[in-house]
N, C-alpha and C positions, 0 to 999 in steps of 0.2 A: 504494500499499500505505499501511496506517496504521501510524503510529509503533509502536503495540502490536505489530503483525505483524511490523515489522521487528525489533523488539527480540527477539522469539520467535524469528526465524532467526538473528539474531546469537548468543544463547544456544546454540542448537542446533550451530550451526558450532564455537562455542567448546568445547563438550563433546566434540564428536566429535574435534577435533583436540588437545585437552589429552589425552583419553584415548589416541590413537594415539601423540603425540609427547612427552606430558608437558608441564608448565609452563615447563620449561627455566629456571628462576630461578637455581638454583645450577651451573649448568654452568660450564665454564670456557671463556671466549670463544677461539676459533682467532685467529691471527695474521691481520691483514687479507688478505694475499695468499691464504693457505689458504682463508679465506672466500670471496675472489672466485673462485678455482678451482672450489670447490664450487658456485659459482653458476653456474657455465659446465656443470657436470655436471648440476645440477637441471633445466636446460632440455632436457637430451636424454634423462634417464633419471629413475629414482624417486629419491626422498631417501636410501632406504636404499641403493640402488647407487652413488648418488653418494659417499656417506662412504665406502662399500668401496673405490671407485676411487681416492680421495684417500689412503687408508692405504696401497693397494698401490703407487702412485707414490712416496709416501715411503720405502718400503721397498726399492724398485728403484733409485731415482735417489741420488746423494750429495746434491744440492741441486736447487732450482728451476733454477739457471744451467744444470747439466747437463742437464735437460728443454728448455731453450731451445735448445741448439743440437743436440738430437736431431731425429730423423726422425719426422714424426708417425706413421708406420707401427711405428716401434719403441715409440713412447709407447702406442699403441692396442693393440700386442701384451701390454702390462703389464695394461691394463685390463681387455679382455674381447674374447672373439670375436662378441660381439652387434655389430649394424649400428650403435648409438649410439657404439661406441667409437671409430671411426674420425673421426666428427664431432666428438666432445669433443676428441678429440687434436688435430686441426686448429685448432680454436678455442683450445686450451690453448698449443699452440705460438705462434700468431701474437699471442696476449695476451701472452706472456712476451717476444717479441721486439720487440713494440711498446713495453711497459714499459721495457726496456732502453735502447730509442730516445729515448723522452720523459725517463725519470727517471734514467738510466745506472745502474740497480740491478735487482735481481730480488727485491726485498721492498717493502712497504709500511707498515713499521712506523712512518714518520714521520707518518702519518696520526694517531697517537694525540696527537700535539703540536698538531693543528689543532682549530679549531672544526669542529662538523658541517657547517656552509655551505662551509668551506674544504675539508675533506674529499671532500665530495660533488664539488665543482667540480674538484678534483684527479683524481677517480676519472674524471670524465665527460671529461676529456682524453685517454682512451684511447677510440679508435673504436670498441671493442667492449663498451663498458661505459654501457649507457643508464641514465637517472634510477634506475629501479626497482630495477637490479643495484648501482648505487651505494648506494641505499638499504637493501639488503639487507646490504651491508658494514657499513653504519652500524649497522643494528639488532643483528645476529648477531656481529659482531665488537668494535664499539666501544659497544656497549650506550646506543646512542641511541634513544629512544623514538618511531620512526617506523615506520610500517606501509607498506611498499613496495606499490606499485600498477602491476603490468604490465598490458599489453593483455588477457591471458587472466583475471586477477584482476578487471580492471573489467567484462569481459564476463560473467563468471560471477557478479559481484555484482549487477549489473544484472537477469540472470536470475533471481536469487534474490528480487528487489525490494529489494535494498541500497541501490542507487544509481538515479538518475532517468534515466541514459544509460549506453552501454557504453564511454565514452571513457577512456582513462587520463590524466586531465589533474590538475593540481595540486588543482583544487578538488574532484574526485571522491576524490582521495587522502585530502583532509582530511575529507572527508564518511564515508569509509570507516572511517578512524580512530575517528571520534567514535562508531561503533557498537560498538566494543571496547573493553575494559579495557586500559589500557598492558600489563600483566603476559600478556596473551593476543597480543600481537602477534606474537611468534616462533612459537608453534604454530600460528596462524591462517595466516601467511605459508607455513609449510611445507605445509599443507594446500592452499593455492593452487598452491604448486609442483608437488604430486602431482596433483591432481585438476583446477584449471582448465586447466593446459597440455595435460595427457593425455587429458582426457574432455569437457571444456567445449568443443568445438571450434567454430569461426565456422559452419561447415556440418555438418549431420550429427552433433551432440554424442551421446557415448555415455552417454543419461541412465539406460539400465537399470543401468549400473554406477557410478553416482554414489551415495555414502552420504547426499547430501541431497536424493535425488529427491522424497522424500515432501513436501518443504516448498518445491519449487521451484515458483514461480509459472508460469513460462515451460512447464514439462514439464506442468503441469496445464491 
């Protein structure tokens, strides 16, 4: 794909993402642990439902330590009756228990005192936190200008013609970041959470439901 065509696709994706989520420039960043919990839910349900689930948990439990010592079924009952709730609850409880074992706490506020590289390394010490999720916390909670590149985001970006292959490598992450303005990283990332994970599947992608289908090289 030519550079001009890639730019057109990037602009189209940015326009759709900012139209759906806003530019998110003046939002108040969530505490790192809250954002990490949202990241868990992003991968099992939509961004909208994930945000609602986080708010429901904050109302139902005293703090994250209470969630840590609770049974996943109890947590799932607060979230939703939908199938994703149990998966999300199990991941959440596992994360909180591991966080307590590794750092002897149930918060990540200390990340704000570290460099981005140190914060990423600290997050990746948790077995449930891959690089793309760590970068999501850096972007959305600590305002670090980094565009996460999950396997699903790399796959969708490759199919759209933005990347030469579909691997979630550091090289591809940097190439993908160059395609967008820094201010667009947050909404673009939320777009990938909603559509790359749920529609742009490895096999039998749901192209007819994708808002970028008309500009997708692979679909054509």
